SEKOLMI-184552 format. One record per residue (C-alpha): residue number from 0; y, z, x negated. Coordinates in steps of 0.1 Angstrom, whole numbers, plus 2048, in hexadecimal, padded with zeros to 3 digits. Each point is the difference from the previous one (the first is absolute). Last residue first. Example, Ala and Ser with C-alpha at 12.3 -4.5 7.8 and 13.67 -1.06 7.14 Angstrom:
2
  nr north  up east
   1   7F5 847  777
   0   7DE 807  80E
***
This chain:
413
  nr north  up east
 412   53F 0D7  3C7
 411   7FA 826  800
 410   7FB 814  7E1
 409   7E2 817  7FF
 408   7FC 81E  7E9
 407   7E1 808  7EC
 406   7ED 81E  7F2
 405   7DD 7F6  7F4
 404   7E4 819  805
 403   7DB 806  7FA
 402   7FA 7DE  7EF
 401   7E1 7EE  7F6
 400   7ED 7EF  7E5
 399   7DD 80C  80B
 398   7E6 801  7E4
 397   80E 812  7E2
 396   80F 81A  817
 395   81E 818  802
 394   813 7EF  81C
 393   824 7F6  7F9
 392   821 810  80A
 391   81B 7E5  802
 390   820 802  7ED
 389   81F 805  815
 388   816 7EE  819
 387   7ED 7DF  804
 386   816 7E9  815
 385   7F1 7EB  81C
 384   81B 7E5  800
 383   80E 7E7  819
 382   7EC 80F  81C
 381   7F5 7F4  822
 380   7F0 7DD  800
 379   7F6 804  7DC
 378   7EB 81F  808
 377   7EF 7ED  81C
 376   7F3 7E4  7EA
 375   7F8 81A  7E5
 374   7E9 814  817
 373   7F0 7E0  80E
 372   7F7 7F4  7DE
 371   7F3 822  7F6
 370   7E9 802  81E
 369   7F5 7DD  7FB
 368   7F7 805  7DB
 367   7EC 81F  808
 366   7ED 7EE  81C
 365   7F9 7E2  7E9
 364   7F2 817  7E5
 363   7EA 813  818
 362   7DE 7F7  7F1
 361   80B 808  7DC
 360   7EB 7EB  7E8
 359   7DF 813  7FB
 358   7EA 7E1  7FE
 357   815 7EF  7E5
 356   822 80B  7F6
 355   818 81D  805
 354   81C 804  819
 353   81B 80A  7E8
 352   7F4 7E5  7E8
 351   81D 7E7  800
 350   806 7DB  804
 349   80C 803  823
 348   824 7FA  7F5
 347   7FA 7DD  7F2
 346   822 7F1  7FC
 345   812 821  7FD
 344   81D 805  818
 343   801 826  802
 342   801 806  7DA
 341   7F9 824  7F4
 340   7FD 7FC  7DA
 339   7E5 80E  7EA
 338   7E9 7E2  808
 337   819 7E7  7F3
 336   7E5 7E5  805
 335   7E0 80F  80C
 334   7DF 7FB  7EC
 333   80C 805  7DC
 332   81C 816  80E
 331   7E7 81B  80B
 330   813 816  818
 329   7E8 7FC  81D
 328   7E3 804  7E9
 327   80E 822  7F5
 326   802 80D  824
 325   7DE 7F2  808
 324   7F1 816  7E5
 323   7DB 7F8  802
 322   7ED 81F  7F6
 321   7DD 7FC  7F1
 320   7EC 820  801
 319   7E1 7FE  7EA
 318   7DE 802  810
 317   7F0 7E5  7EB
 316   813 7FD  7DF
 315   81F 7EA  7F9
 314   800 7F1  7DE
 313   822 7F0  7F9
 312   805 7DC  7F5
 311   811 7F4  820
 310   7E3 810  814
 309   7DE 806  7F1
 308   7E9 80F  819
 307   7E7 81D  803
 306   7F6 801  824
 305   80D 809  823
 304   823 808  7F3
 303   814 816  819
 302   81F 7F2  811
 301   821 811  806
 300   81F 7F4  813
 299   823 806  7F4
 298   825 805  808
 297   7FD 7FE  826
 296   822 7F8  810
 295   808 7E5  7E6
 294   825 805  805
 293   80C 7E0  7EE
 292   7E3 7EB  80E
 291   805 80D  823
 290   826 7FB  7FE
 289   7FA 7DC  7F2
 288   7EA 7F8  81D
 287   81A 80D  819
 286   81B 7EC  7ED
 285   7EC 7E0  807
 284   801 807  825
 283   824 80B  800
 282   810 7E3  7EE
 281   80A 7F0  821
 280   81A 81B  803
 279   816 7ED  7E9
 278   822 80D  7F5
 277   7F8 825  806
 276   7DF 7FB  7ED
 275   810 7F0  7E2
 274   819 81D  7FF
 273   7E4 819  800
 272   7F1 7ED  7E3
 271   821 804  7ED
 270   800 825  808
 269   7DF 806  7ED
 268   7FB 826  800
 267   80B 802  825
 266   7E8 7E3  808
 265   7E4 812  7EE
 264   806 821  812
 263   800 7F1  823
 262   7E1 7EC  7F7
 261   7EE 81F  7F3
 260   804 812  821
 259   7F0 7E6  816
 258   7E8 7FA  7E4
 257   7F5 824  801
 256   7F8 800  825
 255   7F1 7DD  801
 254   7E7 803  7E4
 253   7F9 825  807
 252   7F8 802  824
 251   7E8 7E5  80C
 250   7EB 803  7E0
 249   801 826  801
 248   7F7 802  825
 247   7E5 7E4  7FD
 246   7F1 810  7E2
 245   801 822  810
 244   7ED 7F3  81F
 243   7E7 7EF  7E9
 242   7F9 820  7ED
 241   7FF 816  81F
 240   7E5 7EA  810
 239   7EC 7FE  7DF
 238   802 826  7FD
 237   7F7 805  824
 236   7E1 7E9  802
 235   7FA 803  826
 234   823 7F2  805
 233   7F4 7E0  7EE
 232   7E7 7F8  81D
 231   811 7E0  80C
 230   808 7F6  7DD
 229   7E7 7E3  7FA
 228   7FE 7F8  826
 227   826 7FB  802
 226   80E 80F  820
 225   806 823  7F3
 224   812 7F4  7E1
 223   816 7E9  814
 222   807 81C  81A
 221   80B 817  7E4
 220   817 7E6  7F0
 219   812 7F6  820
 218   7F7 7DE  80D
 217   7F8 80C  824
 216   7E6 7EE  814
 215   7EF 821  807
 214   7DB 7FC  804
 213   7F5 823  7F4
 212   81F 812  80E
 211   814 815  7E8
 210   800 826  804
 209   7E3 805  7E8
 208   814 7EF  7E4
 207   820 813  808
 206   7ED 821  7FD
 205   7F1 7F5  7DF
 204   823 7F5  7F5
 203   80E 823  806
 202   7E3 812  7F0
 201   801 7EA  7E1
 200   825 805  7FB
 199   7FE 825  805
 198   7E5 802  7E5
 197   816 7EA  7EA
 196   81D 818  805
 195   7EB 81F  7F9
 194   7F2 7F1  7E0
 193   823 7F5  7F4
 192   80E 823  806
 191   7E3 80E  7EB
 190   807 7E6  7E4
 189   826 809  800
 188   815 7E1  7FC
 187   812 7FB  7DE
 186   7F4 7DD  7F6
 185   7EF 7F5  7E0
 184   7ED 7E5  811
 183   7DE 80E  80C
 182   7FD 821  7EE
 181   824 80A  805
 180   7FE 7FC  826
 179   815 7E7  814
 178   7E9 7E3  809
 177   7F3 809  823
 176   81B 81B  805
 175   81C 7E6  802
 174   7ED 7EB  818
 173   7F7 81E  815
 172   825 80A  802
 171   80B 7DD  809
 170   7E6 7FE  81C
 169   809 822  80D
 168   823 7F4  808
 167   7F0 7EA  81B
 166   7F9 81D  816
 165   818 7F6  81D
 164   7F2 7DC  7FE
 163   7DC 80A  807
 162   7ED 7E7  7EB
 161   7F8 7DC  80C
 160   7F4 7FC  7DC
 159   816 7E2  7F8
 158   81B 80C  817
 157   802 823  7F0
 156   801 7EF  7DE
 155   81E 7EB  80B
 154   813 81E  80C
 153   7F6 813  7E0
 152   80E 7E3  7EC
 151   822 7FE  811
 150   807 825  800
 149   7F5 805  7DC
 148   816 7E5  7F2
 147   81E 804  818
 146   80C 824  807
 145   7EA 812  7E7
 144   802 7E9  7E2
 143   824 7F6  808
 142   80D 824  7FD
 141   823 803  80E
 140   824 7FD  7F4
 139   81A 7F8  81C
 138   814 7E0  804
 137   7EA 7F1  81B
 136   7E7 818  80F
 135   7DE 7F0  808
 134   7F4 7FC  824
 133   805 7DA  801
 132   7EA 7FD  7E1
 131   7E2 812  80F
 130   803 7EE  822
 129   804 7DE  7EF
 128   7E2 806  7EA
 127   7EB 80B  81E
 126   809 7E0  813
 125   7F9 7EB  7E2
 124   7DD 80F  7FB
 123   7F8 7FA  825
 122   80C 7DC  7FF
 121   7EC 7F9  7E0
 120   7DF 810  80C
 119   7F4 7E2  814
 118   805 7E9  7E2
 117   7ED 819  7EB
 116   7E3 800  819
 115   7FF 7DA  800
 114   800 7FE  7DA
 113   7E3 81A  7FD
 112   80C 822  7F4
 111   7EB 815  818
 110   7E4 7E6  7FC
 109   7F8 80D  7DD
 108   7F2 821  80D
 107   7DB 7F7  802
 106   802 7E7  7E3
 105   80A 81C  7E8
 104   7E0 813  809
 103   7E8 7E3  7FB
 102   811 7F3  7E0
 101   800 822  7EF
 100   7DB 805  808
  99   7F6 7DF  7F0
  98   812 802  7E9
  97   810 81D  7ED
  96   80F 820  80E
  95   81F 814  7F7
  94   816 7EA  817
  93   7E6 806  81B
  92   805 825  801
  91   7EA 81E  7F8
  90   807 825  802
  89   7F3 819  7E8
  88   817 81C  80C
  87   7F6 820  7EF
  86   7F4 7ED  7E1
  85   824 7F7  7F8
  84   806 7DB  7F9
  83   801 7F6  7DC
  82   823 7F8  7F2
  81   80B 7DD  7F8
  80   7FF 7F4  824
  79   7E9 7E4  80D
  78   7E1 816  806
  77   7DA 800  7FE
  76   7FD 7E3  7FE
  75   81A 7E4  7FC
  74   7E9 7EF  7E6
  73   80A 7ED  7E1
  72   7E4 7EA  7F3
  71   7F5 7F0  821
  70   822 807  811
  69   810 7E6  7EA
  68   821 7F4  810
  67   813 821  7FA
  66   7F5 7FF  7DB
  65   80C 7DD  7F9
  64   820 804  815
  63   808 81F  7EC
  62   7FB 7ED  7E0
  61   818 7E4  80B
  60   81B 818  80A
  59   7FF 816  7E0
  58   7FC 826  802
  57   7DB 808  801
  56   7FD 825  7F7
  55   7DE 80E  7F7
  54   7F6 823  809
  53   7F6 822  7F1
  52   802 81F  817
  51   818 805  81C
  50   816 81A  7EF
  49   801 7E7  7E3
  48   7EE 7FC  7DF
  47   7F0 7E0  7F2
  46   819 7E8  80E
  45   7F3 7DD  7F7
  44   819 7E4  803
  43   7F9 7DC  80A
  42   823 7F3  7FB
  41   804 810  7DE
  40   820 7F6  7EE
  39   816 7EB  818
  38   7F2 80A  822
  37   7FC 824  7F4
  36   824 801  7F3
  35   80E 7F2  820
  34   7EB 819  814
  33   810 81D  7EE
  32   823 7F1  801
  31   7FF 7FC  826
  30   7F2 822  80B
  29   81F 816  802
  28   806 801  826
  27   801 826  7FD
  26   7E5 805  81B
  25   7EE 7E2  7F1
  24   7FE 80B  7DC
  23   7FA 824  80C
  22   7DE 7F5  80F
  21   7F1 7FE  7DD
  20   7E5 7E5  804
  19   813 7EA  7E8
  18   7F4 815  7E3
  17   80F 7F3  7DF
  16   7EF 816  7E6
  15   7EA 7E5  7F0
  14   81F 7EB  7FB
  13   80F 81B  7EA
  12   822 80A  80F
  11   81E 7EF  7F0
  10   807 7E6  81A
   9   7F9 811  822
   8   80D 822  7F5
   7   7E9 81B  80F
   6   80E 80E  820
   5   813 821  802
   4   821 7EF  7FA
   3   7FC 7EB  81F
   2   802 820  815
   1   7E8 813  816
   0   80E 81E  812
***
């Protein structure tokens, strides 16, 4: 069992030995002092030796924006995670592409989150949230992750893909397997199990692809890909098809799922903020943005230098991994006032980097915010307190900041 004591001391360890790719930092929720030290002492930090090879850590808000907005010098190819993808599954996805290919593929699926589509989805999302919350036991301890966070997001994903509703649990499993191995993000998933899961995912979505009508007017993600002339033949390129499906599953799953849990935890850890919320439900939209900042569902994104470049006085070589730590940027108090405090009524709550910047800014950010807003609107209509009963269990990963369980008990109004 990992413990804090097994980690190098954040203040006395030599700066060169601070390795923020260590997944234990996130599983143990021990990351804060390590990033604070890097921001203060070495904001563009070279890690010469790690399980993922050498890499640069970018830890300050403004520096992350500079890298994220410069795809000419800092490429998203071949991958956006700190570890290299396994040769056995060399899939491609548009988040790990540069223009023009990135723009073409992203444009094909963008209509699923167009404003009109989001407005049409709101009533459906609300009805599902109501059904989920009305079936929860009051006064008994249960797992919020399983009963609410996963349940809500898999229902939404099934809708976005027009995926068989009774099999929607597979979407969560495939999402976890996609990023869960030690080589990719320090996870504990078995590589052979991952390969089998991704093969099943590809076979399932290939069948769905061929079952959809050519001129369907549907706005599900598969129909959109099939209808766009630039992606109409993507199923004939299996690794590209699988990559984009996994991107849409992970993107549609992790932000909302883990923020839905992280918000409960944050309010329990900050009771004065919970009191603010009870007194004024109009704070919910801003609170949702603060939850997403505080949680930072994806801790990092990686780029690869396309040329030798000097950045903030450091010499970055062509081919070097450059890792933008969104989690650190979201806690940078030179860019966000009182960044290490959870404050639900911030003046500018959307000033965060959980959704990234530039051409890769999260496509589904408004959908994620809407789901979380509706969830909290309905929670506050029913319960005076969602009480955390024990410490959460967190995902072992340096990429996904997630939870495997959070025991809670509901108190009625």
